[in-house]
N, C-alpha and C positions, 0 to 999 in steps of 0.2 A: 472651693465647692462651686459648681456651676449653678446657673439659675434653675435648671431642671431638677437638680438633686436637693435643692434647698426646700425645707418644709414650708408649707403655705403660711404666710404671715410673718416668716422670719426675715429679719433685716439682712441685707447683703453684708458680706464680710468687709471690714475696713481694708483698703489697699495700702494706705499710709501707715507707717509704724508710729505708734504713740510713744513718746519718750517715757521710760520707766522712772518712777519717783526714786529719789535717793533715800537712803536711810535718814531718819529724822535727825540723828546726831550730826551727820555730815551737812545737812541743810542748815542746822543751827550754827555749826562751825563756819559755814559760808556767810551767814548773816553777821556773825560777830566780826569776821575778817573784813567784810564789806563795810561795816560801820567804822571800824578802826582806821582802815586805809581805803579811801574811795576807789572802787574798781577791783579790789582784791577779792571780793566775794565772787565776781565773775571769773577771775583768774582761777580761783579755787575750784570752780565748777567746770573748768576747761574752756572757757570763753575768753581766751587770752586777748584777742584783738579788741573785743568789746571792753574788757577790763582796763586795758591801757588807754583806750579812747576816752572812757569815762573818767579815769584818773586825770588825764590831761585836761579834759573839759572842766572838771571841778576845781583843780588847782589853778587853771587859767582864770576862772571866774573869781576865785578868792584872791589871786594875784592882782587882778584889775581893781577889785574892791580895796585892797591894801594900797595900791598906787594912788587911788583917789582919796585915800585917808578916810574911808568910811567907818561907821560905827560897828564894832563887833559887840553885839548885844550882851548885856548882863542884866540880871534881875534887879529891879528897883522897887523897893517897898512902896506900896501905895499906887503903883502903876501896873495894873494887871496885864496889859498887853505886852509889857516887857517880858513877862514869864513865857508867853507863847513865842515871841520873837527869839528869846534866848534858847528855847528848846529847838526851834527851827535852825538857828545858827549852830547849835551843838551837833546837828545832824552831819556836819562835816567830819565828825569823828576826831581823830588825833590832831589834824591841823588846827581845829578850834582850840583844843586844850594847849597845844604848843604856843599858839599865838596869845592866848589869854594869860596863861601862867608861865610859860617858858620865856616869852619875850616881853610880856607886860604890855602888849599892844593896846592902845587906847583909841586911836583915830583922832581926828581934829575937826571939831564942829565949825571952825572958821575956814576950813579948806573949801575951795571952789567946788570940788566934786564930791563933797561929803555925802549928800543924799544918794547920788548914783553909786558911790562906793558902798554905802550901807545896803543898797538893793542887791549889788553883786555878792556881797558877803552872805546875806540872808539866802539868796538864791542858791549859792553853792551848797549850803546845808540842806535846803529843801530838796535839791536835786539828788543828793546822796540818799536822803530818806526814800525818795521815789525809786531809786535804784535798788534799795533793799527789798522793796516789794517785787521788783523784777527778779532778783536773786532767789527770793522765796518761791516764786512761781516756777522758775527753772528747776529748783531743787525738788519741788513737789511733782514735777512732770507735767505741769499745765502749760508749759511754754518751752519751745526748743531754742 
């Protein structure tokens, strides 16, 4: 519609195409997939390059944390901050649960890089939680 044909006070038509939201079931499926395997939610939504890049980023962060023998948080009674840190670390999804219960990973408080390793492991989980917000925005059509 040209400017002359538009009624007075009407906003001009959008020239860019707004991404259509996906059905909510598919968006929830992408969220679950992205939680279980970092980056899989993006792959599920057709953003393969992003998904692979995010998978590599998170696994690299976790790998550095493991090589520095950092702490993979677990809940400690009487220490309320460990509950938050554990939830943040669990954000890694399956890698956290495989490390915690599959391999029995503990970390070593006497290791030289213990604190840095702990930061890398926690960051890997928190990054994946942020990526889940990105997956949700893409699935809802708020982001392309």
